[in-house]
LOPA-31316 format. One record per residue: residue in one letter; x, y, z of N, C-alpha, C in turn. Coordinates in pm, 1 decimal. Layout:
N
<residu: a nxx: X nyy: Y nzz: Z caxx: X cayy: Y cazz: Z cxx: X cyy: Y czz: Z>
...
This chain:
60
<residu: m nxx: 3412.9 nyy: 5415.5 nzz: 2077.3 caxx: 3472.2 cayy: 5514.7 cazz: 1999.0 cxx: 3607.4 cyy: 5439.7 czz: 1985.5>
<residu: k nxx: 3677.1 nyy: 5359.6 nzz: 2091.1 caxx: 3823.0 cayy: 5312.6 cazz: 2046.5 cxx: 3804.5 cyy: 5212.4 czz: 1969.8>
<residu: v nxx: 3705.9 nyy: 5115.4 nzz: 2000.0 caxx: 3668.6 cayy: 4998.7 cazz: 1878.3 cxx: 3671.6 cyy: 5027.4 czz: 1748.3>
<residu: f nxx: 3609.1 nyy: 5132.5 nzz: 1704.9 caxx: 3593.1 cayy: 5206.4 cazz: 1581.2 cxx: 3716.5 cyy: 5260.3 czz: 1529.2>
<residu: l nxx: 3801.9 nyy: 5311.6 nzz: 1607.6 caxx: 3928.5 cayy: 5349.8 cazz: 1579.4 cxx: 4027.4 cyy: 5254.5 czz: 1548.2>
<residu: v nxx: 4007.1 nyy: 5137.6 nzz: 1625.3 caxx: 4075.1 cayy: 5023.6 cazz: 1595.6 cxx: 4046.0 cyy: 4969.3 czz: 1459.9>
<residu: i nxx: 3911.8 nyy: 4941.3 nzz: 1406.7 caxx: 3871.5 cayy: 4895.2 cazz: 1301.5 cxx: 3934.1 cyy: 4987.5 czz: 1173.4>
<residu: i nxx: 3925.7 nyy: 5127.1 nzz: 1191.8 caxx: 3964.6 cayy: 5224.9 cazz: 1105.8 cxx: 4132.4 cyy: 5183.8 czz: 1084.2>
<residu: l nxx: 4194.3 nyy: 5179.8 nzz: 1199.4 caxx: 4349.0 cayy: 5163.9 cazz: 1184.0 cxx: 4369.8 cyy: 5045.9 czz: 1111.1>
<residu: v nxx: 4305.6 nyy: 4902.5 nzz: 1120.8 caxx: 4338.9 cayy: 4789.5 cazz: 1077.7 cxx: 4292.7 cyy: 4798.3 czz: 932.5>
<residu: l nxx: 4219.4 nyy: 4869.1 nzz: 919.2 caxx: 4168.1 cayy: 4890.2 cazz: 747.0 cxx: 4255.9 cyy: 4973.4 czz: 677.6>
<residu: i nxx: 4334.9 nyy: 5072.7 nzz: 747.9 caxx: 4433.4 cayy: 5155.1 cazz: 699.6 cxx: 4566.1 cyy: 5080.5 czz: 670.9>
<residu: i nxx: 4593.6 nyy: 4993.2 nzz: 755.5 caxx: 4725.1 cayy: 4903.0 cazz: 765.2 cxx: 4726.1 cyy: 4772.3 czz: 655.3>
<residu: y nxx: 4583.6 nyy: 4711.1 nzz: 668.2 caxx: 4553.8 cayy: 4583.0 cazz: 636.0 cxx: 4540.2 cyy: 4593.4 czz: 453.7>
<residu: i nxx: 4448.0 nyy: 4694.0 nzz: 408.8 caxx: 4441.3 cayy: 4702.3 cazz: 279.7 cxx: 4574.1 cyy: 4747.1 czz: 195.2>
<residu: p nxx: 4665.3 nyy: 4826.9 nzz: 239.0 caxx: 4793.6 cayy: 4845.7 cazz: 148.8 cxx: 4870.9 cyy: 4708.9 czz: 172.9>
<residu: v nxx: 4867.4 nyy: 4623.6 nzz: 280.6 caxx: 4944.8 cayy: 4496.3 cazz: 279.5 cxx: 4911.2 cyy: 4409.6 czz: 211.0>
<residu: i nxx: 4760.0 nyy: 4399.6 nzz: 187.2 caxx: 4717.0 cayy: 4298.7 cazz: 104.2 cxx: 4728.4 cyy: 4324.0 czz: -55.9>
<residu: m nxx: 4732.8 nyy: 4474.3 nzz: -98.1 caxx: 4775.7 cayy: 4517.2 cazz: -178.1 cxx: 4912.3 cyy: 4504.2 czz: -237.7>
<residu: l nxx: 4988.8 nyy: 4495.0 nzz: -162.3 caxx: 5133.0 cayy: 4454.0 cazz: -185.4 cxx: 5158.0 cyy: 4313.0 czz: -214.6>
<residu: i nxx: 5108.8 nyy: 4221.0 nzz: -128.7 caxx: 5089.4 cayy: 4097.3 cazz: -179.8 cxx: 5046.7 cyy: 4047.6 czz: -293.5>
<residu: s nxx: 4936.9 nyy: 4107.5 nzz: -311.6 caxx: 4883.3 cayy: 4066.5 cazz: -423.4 cxx: 4964.7 cyy: 4145.0 czz: -573.3>
<residu: f nxx: 5022.0 nyy: 4238.5 nzz: -537.6 caxx: 5107.6 cayy: 4316.1 cazz: -647.6 cxx: 5232.1 cyy: 4185.3 czz: -673.9>
<residu: v nxx: 5301.8 nyy: 4142.9 nzz: -574.8 caxx: 5396.9 cayy: 4083.4 cazz: -564.0 cxx: 5370.2 cyy: 3940.2 czz: -651.3>
<residu: r nxx: 5252.8 nyy: 3877.5 nzz: -606.4 caxx: 5208.1 cayy: 3755.1 cazz: -688.9 cxx: 5193.4 cyy: 3795.8 czz: -830.2>
<residu: a nxx: 5119.1 nyy: 3915.8 nzz: -845.8 caxx: 5131.2 cayy: 3920.4 cazz: -992.5 cxx: 5257.3 cyy: 3934.4 czz: -1064.3>
<residu: l nxx: 5353.1 nyy: 4005.5 nzz: -1011.7 caxx: 5459.3 cayy: 4026.9 cazz: -1062.0 cxx: 5540.9 cyy: 3882.1 czz: -1060.7>
<residu: f nxx: 5527.0 nyy: 3786.6 nzz: -1014.6 caxx: 5559.4 cayy: 3653.3 cazz: -1035.9 cxx: 5468.4 cyy: 3572.5 czz: -1170.4>
<residu: c nxx: 5356.7 nyy: 3622.5 nzz: -1168.8 caxx: 5268.9 cayy: 3569.0 cazz: -1280.4 cxx: 5303.5 cyy: 3642.2 czz: -1406.1>
<residu: v nxx: 5355.0 nyy: 3768.9 nzz: -1404.0 caxx: 5353.1 cayy: 3825.6 cazz: -1547.6 cxx: 5429.3 cyy: 3795.3 czz: -1655.2>
<residu: r nxx: 5497.2 nyy: 3662.1 nzz: -1642.2 caxx: 5576.1 cayy: 3605.9 cazz: -1764.1 cxx: 5483.3 cyy: 3500.6 czz: -1820.2>
<residu: k nxx: 5374.6 nyy: 3499.1 nzz: -1759.0 caxx: 5275.4 cayy: 3394.2 cazz: -1837.0 cxx: 5175.5 cyy: 3507.8 czz: -1899.0>
<residu: g nxx: 5194.8 nyy: 3623.5 nzz: -1884.6 caxx: 5079.3 cayy: 3709.5 cazz: -1962.3 cxx: 5029.7 cyy: 3832.5 czz: -1883.6>
<residu: k nxx: 5000.9 nyy: 3953.9 nzz: -1934.6 caxx: 4956.9 cayy: 4056.4 cazz: -1828.9 cxx: 4816.3 cyy: 4007.3 czz: -1824.0>
<residu: t nxx: 4717.6 nyy: 3957.0 nzz: -1872.6 caxx: 4582.2 cayy: 3902.4 cazz: -1812.5 cxx: 4591.3 cyy: 3830.6 czz: -1711.1>
<residu: y nxx: 4652.5 nyy: 3719.4 nzz: -1739.0 caxx: 4712.8 cayy: 3629.7 cazz: -1603.0 cxx: 4735.8 cyy: 3690.2 czz: -1500.7>
<residu: a nxx: 4854.3 nyy: 3786.3 nzz: -1499.1 caxx: 4851.8 cayy: 3841.9 cazz: -1401.2 cxx: 4776.0 cyy: 3941.8 czz: -1348.9>
<residu: k nxx: 4688.8 nyy: 4007.6 nzz: -1409.8 caxx: 4560.0 cayy: 4060.2 cazz: -1358.1 cxx: 4484.1 cyy: 3980.2 czz: -1302.0>
<residu: e nxx: 4463.4 nyy: 3864.7 nzz: -1342.1 caxx: 4373.8 cayy: 3763.6 cazz: -1295.6 cxx: 4415.9 cyy: 3734.1 czz: -1130.6>
<residu: k nxx: 4530.0 nyy: 3710.4 nzz: -1119.2 caxx: 4592.5 cayy: 3661.8 cazz: -1002.1 cxx: 4582.0 cyy: 3772.2 czz: -898.5>
<residu: f nxx: 4620.2 nyy: 3888.1 nzz: -947.4 caxx: 4614.1 cayy: 4004.9 cazz: -842.4 cxx: 4465.9 cyy: 4027.7 czz: -784.0>
<residu: w nxx: 4359.8 nyy: 4013.9 nzz: -886.0 caxx: 4229.3 cayy: 4036.8 cazz: -841.4 cxx: 4181.3 cyy: 3913.0 czz: -756.7>
<residu: d nxx: 4240.6 nyy: 3779.2 nzz: -790.7 caxx: 4213.0 cayy: 3656.9 cazz: -729.1 cxx: 4266.0 cyy: 3687.5 czz: -574.9>
<residu: t nxx: 4377.0 nyy: 3717.7 nzz: -551.9 caxx: 4442.8 cayy: 3731.0 cazz: -419.3 cxx: 4412.8 cyy: 3838.5 czz: -358.1>
<residu: f nxx: 4376.3 nyy: 3955.3 nzz: -432.4 caxx: 4301.8 cayy: 4087.5 cazz: -354.0 cxx: 4167.5 cyy: 4004.7 czz: -294.7>
<residu: l nxx: 4098.2 nyy: 3997.8 nzz: -351.2 caxx: 3964.9 cayy: 3948.0 cazz: -302.5 cxx: 3943.9 cyy: 3814.1 czz: -224.0>
<residu: s nxx: 4055.2 nyy: 3734.7 nzz: -223.6 caxx: 4055.3 cayy: 3635.7 cazz: -104.3 cxx: 4074.3 cyy: 3685.5 czz: 24.4>
<residu: f nxx: 4199.4 nyy: 3782.8 nzz: 4.2 caxx: 4238.1 cayy: 3837.5 cazz: 153.6 cxx: 4134.2 cyy: 3947.6 czz: 190.8>
<residu: f nxx: 4069.0 nyy: 4021.5 nzz: 114.2 caxx: 3994.0 cayy: 4126.9 cazz: 146.9 cxx: 3847.4 cyy: 4035.5 czz: 187.5>
<residu: l nxx: 3798.9 nyy: 3953.3 nzz: 146.6 caxx: 3705.3 cayy: 3883.6 cazz: 211.1 cxx: 3717.4 cyy: 3826.0 czz: 325.4>
<residu: e nxx: 3830.1 nyy: 3777.1 nzz: 360.0 caxx: 3890.4 cayy: 3718.8 cazz: 492.4 cxx: 3880.0 cyy: 3849.9 czz: 606.5>
<residu: l nxx: 3906.8 nyy: 3975.3 nzz: 551.9 caxx: 3911.4 cayy: 4078.1 cazz: 662.4 cxx: 3746.3 cyy: 4089.7 czz: 674.6>
<residu: l nxx: 3651.2 nyy: 4083.6 nzz: 585.2 caxx: 3510.0 cayy: 4106.7 cazz: 617.4 cxx: 3464.1 cyy: 3987.6 czz: 711.5>
<residu: n nxx: 3519.3 nyy: 3897.4 nzz: 711.7 caxx: 3441.6 cayy: 3741.1 cazz: 769.5 cxx: 3489.0 cyy: 3807.2 czz: 930.8>
<residu: p nxx: 3347.8 nyy: 3817.8 nzz: 1019.7 caxx: 3341.2 cayy: 3853.1 cazz: 1132.0 cxx: 3402.5 cyy: 3774.8 czz: 1259.2>
<residu: m nxx: 3416.6 nyy: 3641.8 nzz: 1207.2 caxx: 3463.0 cayy: 3565.3 cazz: 1293.5 cxx: 3631.7 cyy: 3586.2 czz: 1324.4>
<residu: n nxx: 3706.8 nyy: 3640.0 nzz: 1211.9 caxx: 3818.3 cayy: 3658.1 cazz: 1220.7 cxx: 3837.3 cyy: 3802.8 czz: 1316.4>
<residu: w nxx: 3738.5 nyy: 3879.3 nzz: 1338.4 caxx: 3736.6 cayy: 4002.1 cazz: 1423.8 cxx: 3771.5 cyy: 3967.0 czz: 1574.9>
<residu: f nxx: 3735.5 nyy: 3854.2 nzz: 1592.9 caxx: 3717.9 cayy: 3833.6 cazz: 1742.3 cxx: 3839.1 cyy: 3710.4 czz: 1780.1>
<residu: l nxx: 3873.8 nyy: 3647.5 nzz: 1693.8 caxx: 3962.4 cayy: 3531.1 cazz: 1739.8 cxx: 4110.4 cyy: 3572.1 czz: 1733.6>
């Protein structure tokens, strides 16, 4: 049960952090265009989120 709570806690903390990082990167790219900023936001978010799903990162 404790492991499950740790996983939930990590998700609650990690997802807002990766959204914040993605948002900041999108703000830096907004001068190149709104669609370019949206693309960079999703590119960054998905990269970090897929790293979260990688089971090798859970144990290292």
